[in-house]
C-alpha positions as CSV (number, residue, x, y, z in Angstrom):
1,M,90.4,-1.3,16.5
2,S,92.4,-3.2,14.0
3,N,89.5,-3.0,11.2
4,Q,89.3,0.8,11.4
5,P,92.3,1.6,9.1
6,E,91.0,-1.1,6.7
7,R,87.4,0.9,6.7
8,D,89.1,4.0,6.2
9,E,90.8,2.7,3.0
10,E,87.5,1.2,1.8
11,E,85.7,4.4,2.4
12,K,88.5,6.3,0.3
13,F,88.1,3.8,-2.4
14,L,84.5,4.0,-2.5
15,D,84.7,7.8,-2.6
16,A,87.1,7.5,-5.3
17,I,84.7,5.4,-7.4
18,E,82.0,7.8,-6.7
19,D,83.9,10.8,-7.8
20,R,84.9,9.1,-10.8
21,L,81.2,8.0,-11.8
22,K,80.2,11.7,-11.2
23,S,82.9,12.9,-13.5
24,W,81.8,10.3,-16.2
25,Q,78.2,11.5,-16.0
26,R,79.1,15.1,-16.2
27,W,81.3,14.6,-19.2
28,W,78.6,12.3,-20.8
29,K,76.0,15.1,-20.4
30,I,78.4,17.6,-21.9
31,Y,79.2,15.6,-24.8
32,M,75.7,14.5,-25.5
33,W,74.4,17.9,-25.4
34,S,77.0,19.4,-27.4
35,H,76.5,16.7,-30.2
36,Y,72.9,17.3,-30.3
37,S,72.7,21.1,-29.8
38,L,75.4,21.5,-32.5
39,G,73.8,19.0,-34.9
40,I,70.3,20.6,-34.4
41,T,71.5,24.2,-34.7
42,G,73.7,23.3,-37.9
43,V,70.8,21.6,-39.7
44,I,68.1,24.4,-38.7
45,C,70.6,26.9,-39.8
46,S,71.4,25.1,-43.1
47,T,67.8,24.6,-44.0
48,I,66.6,28.3,-43.4
49,A,69.9,29.3,-45.4
50,A,68.9,27.1,-48.4
51,T,65.3,28.8,-48.3
52,T,64.1,32.2,-49.7
53,L,62.6,33.1,-46.2
54,A,65.5,35.2,-45.2
55,P,67.9,35.9,-48.0
56,D,69.6,38.8,-45.9
57,L,70.6,36.0,-43.2
58,S,71.6,33.3,-45.8
59,K,75.4,33.9,-45.5
60,P,75.7,34.1,-41.7
61,L,73.3,31.2,-41.4
62,S,75.6,29.3,-43.8
63,V,78.6,30.0,-41.6
64,I,76.9,29.1,-38.5
65,S,75.8,25.7,-40.2
66,A,79.2,25.1,-41.4
67,T,80.9,25.9,-38.1
68,C,78.5,23.7,-36.0
69,L,78.9,20.7,-38.6
70,A,82.7,21.1,-38.6
71,V,82.8,21.0,-34.9
72,I,80.9,17.8,-34.9
73,G,83.1,16.3,-37.4
74,F,86.5,17.2,-35.8
75,V,85.7,17.1,-32.2
76,R,83.3,14.0,-32.5
77,P,81.4,14.4,-29.2
78,E,79.2,11.5,-30.1
79,A,82.2,9.0,-30.0
80,K,83.3,10.4,-26.6
81,Y,79.9,10.3,-25.1
82,R,79.4,6.6,-26.4
83,N,82.6,5.7,-24.9
84,L,81.4,7.0,-21.4
85,T,78.2,5.0,-21.6
86,S,79.2,1.7,-23.4
87,S,81.1,-1.4,-21.8
88,P,84.7,-2.0,-23.4
89,C,84.1,-5.6,-23.6
């Protein structure tokens, strides 16, 4: 009987660790996918805008590309997801 409160505390502690781990994994996925999706979209839009394939879409694609690359530059999602996956030591 004396071990019951101790086990409850251990279970709460382990649940808190599991919740934190799930939160890290969720944020890691969000930052990773935002980094790659914005980067790929920005490069593709920039490449198409620089060609003569779609002259009417050149300006809108340039704006989309600049916006994607600006978000990557200012928000820096790659640094955030790297912090969630690397050891601080």
